[in-house]
Backbone as a ProteinNet text record, in pm:
[ID]
protein_1_A
[PRIMARY]
XXXXXXXXXXXXXXXXXXXXXXXXXXXXXXXXXXXXXXXXXXXXXXXXXXXXXXXXXXXXXXXXXXXXXXXXXXXXXXXXXXXXXXXXXXXXXXXXXXXXXXXXXXXXXXXXXXXXXXXXXXXXXXXXXXXXXXXXXXXXXXXXXXXXXXXXX
[TERTIARY]
3263.4	3342.2	3249.8	3267.4	3186.5	3248.9	3166	3222.2	3281	3386.1	3460.4	3370.5	3280.9	3194.6	3100.2	3048.2	2959.7	3038.3	3160.8	3243.9	3273.5	3308.6	3338.3	3214.7	3099.7	2975.2	2943.3	2960.4	2934.3	3028	3153.8	3250.9	3214.7	3170.9	3132	3010.1	2911.4	2791.1	2827.7	2912.1	2953.7	3028.7	3101.6	3178	3093.5	2968.3	2880.8	2900.9	2961.7	2983.7	2869.2	2801.4	2695.1	2740	2666.7	2700.7	2698.3	2598.9	2588.2	2704.3	2740.4	2848.1	2981.7	2999.1	3123.9	3136.5	3025.9	3024	3030.7	3016.2	3013.4	3149	3143.9	3265	3291.5	3408.2	3444.5	3458	3428.4	3435.3	3568.1	3677.4	3808	3844.6	3756.9	3782.1	3689.3	3605.7	3513.8	3594.8	3570.3	3641	3553.7	3599.3	3527.1	3607.1	3541.1	3603	3511.7	3565.5	3487.6	3363.6	3382	3275.7	3155.9	3184.1	3081.6	3135	3042.4	3074.5	2981.8	3037	2955.6	2908.8	2980	2949.3	2865.7	2765.9	2685.4	2775.1	2752	2832.4	2798.7	2675.9	2631.8	2637.7	2666.3	2669.6	2534.2	2434	2299.6	2221.4	2111.2	2025.9	1956.6	1929.2	1861.7	1711.1	1647.5	1502.5	1445.5	1365.9	1315.9	1226.5	1153.1	1067.9	1152.6	1260.3	1351.1	1425.4	1461.8	1529.3	1444.1	1315	1222.2	1221.6	1224.9	1227	1356.2	1469.4	1597.9	1602	1554.7	1551.4	1472	1358.6	1269.2	1310.2	1390.8	1426.7	1518	1478.7	1561.8	1684.2	1684.4	1796.7	1891.5	1853	1939.7	1988.9	1929.1	1974.2	1948	1832.7	1791	1796.1	1765.7	1772.7	1673.5	1558.5	1457.2	1501.4	1605.2	1654.6	1704.8	1748.7	1803.6	1726.4	1659.4	1595.8	1444.5	1373.5	1229.7	1203.9	1089.6	1055.2	903.5	834.6	688.5	635	711.5	666.7	646.3	718.5	708.1	640.3	541.8	477.1	409.6	377	313.3	413.4	541.2	645.2	668.1	698.7	718.3	861.1	876.2	1005.7	1098.9	1054	1141.8	1241.3	1365.4	1468.4	1470.5	1538.7	1553.6	1700	1789.6	1932.3	1983	1943.6	1982.6	1873.9	1904.3	1803.5	1687	1566.4	1453.2	1487.2	1441.4	1475.8	1365.1	1260.3	1158.9	1225.4	1209.9	1269.9	1418.5	1475.1	1620	1664.2	1578.1	1614	1627.5	1567.4	1581.2	1708.4	1766.5	1884.5	2016.4	2013.6	2136.2	2122.8	2231	2237.1	2272.1	2243.3	2269.3	2413.6	2515.5	2654.1	2686.1	2621.3	2641.4	2576.7	2454.8	2386.7	2467.9	2523.6	2603.6	2726	2792	2910.2	2873.3	2761.4	2717.4	2690.8	2624.8	2596.5	2723.4	2814.1	2938.1	3024.4	3050.1	3144.1	3106.8	3005.8	2958.2	3065.5	3152.4	3259.3	3349.5	3383	3468.8	3393.4	3268.6	3190.5	3171.6	3142.6	3113.6	3232.1	3350.2	3470.9	3472	3414.8	3411.8	3308.9	3226.9	3129.5	2991.3	2982.8	2854.3	2860	2749.2	2742.4	2684.8	2648.2	2596.5	2705.6	2670.5	2772.3	2809.5	2924.6	2967.5	2918.4	2817.4	2747.9	2821.1	2917.4	2986.1	3137.5	3182.6	3325.3	3348.1	3466.6	3502.7	3591.4	3534.2	3605.4	3587.3	3679.6	3662.6	3659.4	3723.2	3723.5	3590.5	3502.9	3371.9	3264.9	3285.9	3191.4	3270.1	3267.9	3362.2	3328.7	3204	3172.4	3239.2	3297.2	3372	3289.4	3158.6	3074.9	3063.5	3098.4	3091.2	3225.4	3332.8	3465.1	3471.1	3531.7	3550.7	3419.1	3315	3184.8	3136.6	3066	3003.7	2868.3	2814.3	2683	2575.7	2586.5	2493.3	2570.1	2500.9	2561.8	2557.4	2631.3	2629.1	2487.2	2418.8	2281.2	2188.4	2202.6	2118.7	2145.4	2270.9	2305.1	2233.9	2243	2179.2	2027.4	1970.3	1825.7	1784.2	1860.4	1828.6	1839.1	1940.4	1954.7	1833.5	1790.9	1673.2	1550.5	1537.4	1426.2	1438.7	1556.7	1575.8	1546	1573.3	1545.3	1395.3	1311.6	1166.1	1115.5	1199.5	1156.1	1180.5	1081.3	1090.2	983.6	1009.6	912.8	787.7
350	360.9	347.6	435.2	432.8	333.4	239.7	147.1	222.5	166.4	232	270.4	179.8	207.6	324.3	332.5	443.4	573.5	571.6	691.3	735.4	640.2	672.5	728.8	664.9	713.7	854	879.1	1012.5	1116.6	1080.6	1173.1	1204.7	1103.9	1126	1216.1	1192	1276	1419.1	1437.2	1572.1	1641.7	1564.3	1622.4	1638.7	1591.5	1605.5	1496.9	1385.5	1275.1	1176	1146.1	1046.1	925.4	817.9	696.1	723.8	799.9	827.2	913.1	1015.3	1102.5	1030.3	934.7	860.4	762.3	728.6	627.2	684.1	814.2	871.5	851.8	803.1	781.6	907.7	966.5	1086.2	1050.1	1145.7	1116.8	1057.6	1102.9	1051.1	918.6	867.3	741.2	628.8	656.1	554	444.2	321	206.4	139.3	143.3	78.9	-43.5	-158.7	-283.2	-350.7	-389.2	-453.8	-371.8	-242.3	-147.9	-156.1	-182.6	-181.3	-106.5	-50.4	10.8	-57.5	-149.4	-234.4	-169.5	-71.6	-12.9	113.9	128.1	249.7	370.4	476	598	673.7	659.3	732.6	648.7	519	431.6	376	406.3	355.1	343	270.4	253.4	385.3	405.8	527.3	520.5	634.5	648.8	661.4	564.6	570.3	691.1	738.1	856	980.5	994.2	1107.1	1091.7	968.8	943	980.2	954.8	991.8	1143	1215.9	1363	1413.7	1356.7	1398.5	1363.2	1244.7	1199.5	1296.9	1342.7	1429.2	1576	1615.3	1756	1806.1	1916	1977.1	2046.4	2071	2139.6	2044.2	1918.1	1821.2	1717.6	1600.7	1495	1525.8	1584.5	1616.4	1492.8	1379	1251.9	1248.1	1314.3	1313.9	1389.5	1469.3	1539.9	1441.6	1324.9	1224.7	1093	1060	929.1	939.2	860.3	845.4	751.1	769.7	690.1	695.2	585.5	581.3	616.2	588.2	620.8	770.8	850.4	996.6	1054.1	981.4	1021.6	1157.7	1205.4	1336.3	1451.6	1420	1521.7	1548.5	1670.9	1707	1681.2	1670.1	1669.4	1555.5	1433.2	1318.2	1313.3	1289.3	1283.7	1150.8	1151.2	1029.2	1003.9	1072.6	1056.5	928.2	908.5	788.2	682.9	562	455.3	481.6	435.1	444.9	366.9	415.8	350.7	262.4	241.1	144	6.9	-63.5	-195.4	-195.5	-81.4	-73	-166.3	-189.1	-276.5	-422.3	-456.2	-591.7	-606.9	-496.5	-500.4	-477.9	-402.7	-367.1	-399.6	-445.7	-469	-337.7	-330.4	-208.8	-159.9	-246.2	-198	-141.1	-195.3	-143.5	-5.6	8.5	138.5	245.1	208	302.7	346	251.8	284.8	378.4	352.7	438.3	579.6	594	727.7	798.2	723.8	784	832.4	745.6	780	707.8	758.6	695.2	692.3	790.6	794.7	671.9	635.9	519.1	390.8	379.5	258.3	234.2	340.5	325.5	365.5	368	393.7	528.2	629	762.9	778.9	676.8	679.7	723.6	800.6	846.3	997	1063.4	1205.5	1225.4	1116.3	1124.4	1178.5	1276.3	1329.6	1228.9	1244.7	1168.3	1245.8	1192.5	1267	1273.8	1185	1186.6	1186.9	1276.1	1299.6	1449.3	1488.8	1630.2	1648.5	1711.4	1736	1883.9	1965.6	2110.2	2162.3	2094.5	2145.9	2122	2037.1	2014.2	2107.4	2160.3	2253.9	2381.1	2470.3	2581.1	2695.1	2710.6	2819.5	2794.6	2898.6	2889.1	2826.8	2856.3	2804.1	2651.6	2587.7	2441.9	2373.4	2449	2388	2308.5	2192.4	2102	2052	2046.7	1995.6	1889.7	1792.4	1691.7	1744.1	1684.1	1725	1683.3	1560.9	1509.8	1465.2	1461.7	1413.6	1261.7	1204.3	1059.4	1012.6	1085.1	1049	1054	1156.7	1166.9	1052.2	1011.7	897	772.4	748.7	630	637.4	757	772.8	739.7	786.2	755.3	605.2	541.7	397	325.9	367.5	305.7	323.4	440.6	464.3	376.6	373.3	292.4	145.4	98	-41.1	-70.8	31.9	11.2	0.9	34.2	36.8	-99.1	-185.8	-321.9	-339.8	-435.8	-465.7	-527.3
7920.1	7799.4	7678.6	7578.7	7457.2	7359.6	7306.5	7206.7	7088.4	7029.5	6921.5	6804.1	6758.2	6642.5	6671.1	6793.5	6829.4	6825.9	6875	6874.1	6730.7	6642.1	6502.3	6433.5	6453.7	6393.2	6443.3	6572.7	6628.5	6568.9	6552.7	6494.1	6349.1	6275.1	6135.2	6124.9	6208.8	6207.9	6243	6344.2	6383.1	6270.2	6191.1	6079.9	5954.6	5958.5	5842.6	5738	5776.2	5683.4	5699.2	5589.2	5592.4	5513.8	5524.7	5449.9	5300.8	5255.6	5111.4	5062.9	5140.8	5094.3	5095.8	5186.9	5193.2	5077.9	5013.7	4909	4768.4	4749.2	4614.1	4546.6	4424.2	4345.9	4264.7	4280.2	4204.4	4056.5	3967.5	3822.8	3777.4	3835.2	3792.9	3859.7	3946.3	4016.1	3968.9	3870.1	3820.5	3752.2	3790.6	3734.8	3629.1	3503.7	3395.2	3351	3356	3313.2	3212	3097.8	2991.7	2955.7	2949.1	2914.1	3008.6	3136.1	3239.6	3361.4	3438	3567.7	3667.7	3742.6	3829	3957.1	4005.8	4136.5	4121.7	4207.1	4209.9	4232.3	4157.5	4172	4299.9	4345.8	4464.2	4591.1	4576	4692.1	4728.6	4648.2	4676.1	4545.8	4552.5	4435.1	4402.8	4275.3	4232	4251.7	4232.7	4244.5	4103.1	4057.7	3919.6	3890.8	3989.8	3968.2	3944.7	4022	4001.2	3868.5	3835.3	3708.8	3589.4	3598.9	3491	3472.1	3583.6	3576.8	3511.9	3551.4	3494.5	3346.3	3311.9	3172.9	3086.3	3136.8	3058.9	3061.7	3159.6	3177.1	3065.4	3004.7	2899.9	2959.7	3090.4	3154.9	3226.5	3235.5	3304.2	3203.4	3203.5	3113.4	2967.4	2938.5	2801.2	2711.7	2769.2	2696.6	2580.6	2596.5	2490.2	2365.9	2376.6	2258.3	2152.8	2197.5	2104.5	2103.3	2212.7	2225.9	2237.3	2157.5	2173.3	2290.3	2354.9	2472	2488.1	2465.1	2470.9	2609.8	2714.6	2850.1	2867.3	2791.2	2800.1	2675.7	2623.2	2497.8	2505.7	2624.5	2638.2	2634.4	2643.1	2629.8	2481.3	2447.8	2308	2260.8	2130.7	2062.2	2102.6	2080.9	2101	1985.8	2018.2	1915.8	1843.5	1731.1	1652.5	1618	1686.5	1661.8	1728.6	1852.8	1925.3	1914	1957.5	1948.9	2043.4	2006.8	2099.8	2227.4	2340.5	2466.4	2521.6	2444.3	2484.2	2490.1	2600.7	2615.6	2644.3	2678.9	2703.4	2816.3	2914.2	3026.1	2982.2	2869.5	2815.9	2732.4	2690.4	2603.2	2676.6	2785.1	2855.8	3004.1	3062.6	3207.1	3277.1	3405.4	3482.8	3471.5	3487.1	3474.9	3336.2	3232.8	3097.8	3083.3	3135.3	3130.5	3203.8	3318.8	3397	3317	3250.9	3170.6	3055.9	2990.8	2880	2928.5	3042.8	3094.7	3141.8	3202.3	3251.5	3135.8	3038.2	2931.2	2802.2	2734.8	2611.8	2503.1	2502.2	2400.7	2411.3	2534	2554.8	2520.1	2563.8	2538.9	2389.5	2315.5	2173.3	2084.7	2140.9	2063	1992.4	2055.9	1996.7	1886.3	1863	1754	1799.7	1904.5	1956.9	1980.1	1954.7	1988.7	2128.4	2193.6	2329.9	2421.1	2505.3	2596.7	2705.1	2759.3	2876	2997.5	3064.7	3168.7	3301.8	3325.9	3454.9	3437	3351.5	3331.7	3330.5	3367.1	3360.9	3238.8	3137.3	3012.2	2981	3025.6	3015.6	2872.3	2779.3	2642.4	2570	2625.3	2564.1	2619.7	2736.4	2798.9	2825.7	2730.9	2730.4	2826.1	2866.5	2958.7	3093.4	3147.2	3272.9	3385.7	3390.5	3499.2	3497	3384.3	3373.3	3395.3	3406.8	3423.7	3553.1	3544.1	3657.2	3716.4	3633.1	3676.2	3578.3	3631.9	3547.1	3499.6	3394.7	3346	3446	3495.7	3596.4	3720.2	3832.9	3957.3	3961.3	4052.8	4072.4	4103.9	4188.3	4224.7	4103	4020.2	3901.1	3804.3	3789.9	3705	3757.1	3886.9	3945.8	3933.2	3944.2	3926.6	3783.1	3685.3	3545.2	3520.8	3575.4	3559.3	3618.5	3737.4	3799.1	3709.7	3649.2	3556.4	3431.6	3371.6	3250.6	3276.3	3397	3430.7	3431.1	3435	3428.9	3285.7	3188.2	3047.3	2983.4	2998.2	2943.9	2836.3	2746.6	2639.5	2697.4
[MASK]
+++++++++++++++++++++++++++++++++++++++++++++++++++++++++++++++++++++++++++++++++++++++++++++++++++++++++++++++++++++++++++++++++++++++++++++++++++++++++

């Protein structure tokens, strides 16, 4: 007789369900309490090296369009619209950073031009190819958070 847990794990693998995919929080299921999101969106810790790439990418996060960051001093055109992110890990806790990336409008009471990276808002992204899609994936959000946690004074 096959133990129950082995049978369940085998069934999940056969169905293509992994631990990471079972843990991803859908954009409409993110729970924000006291302007924090305590749970990882991807079900696992992010990769700071990948987060650095997403942060610097003009086609993904495009964070440098608004934020200066000394760690990426060799990248061109740092923005000055948002606050510099040097030392951000000393100013914000991980759940706060996650909330800001998920829905900056809610965190800052609509007083931010920063996009909400993990919400589906079809009227803000008008091209049909962007409808019902987030700007970044859950994994990319967690990667950026892991990277931001490395930016200390």
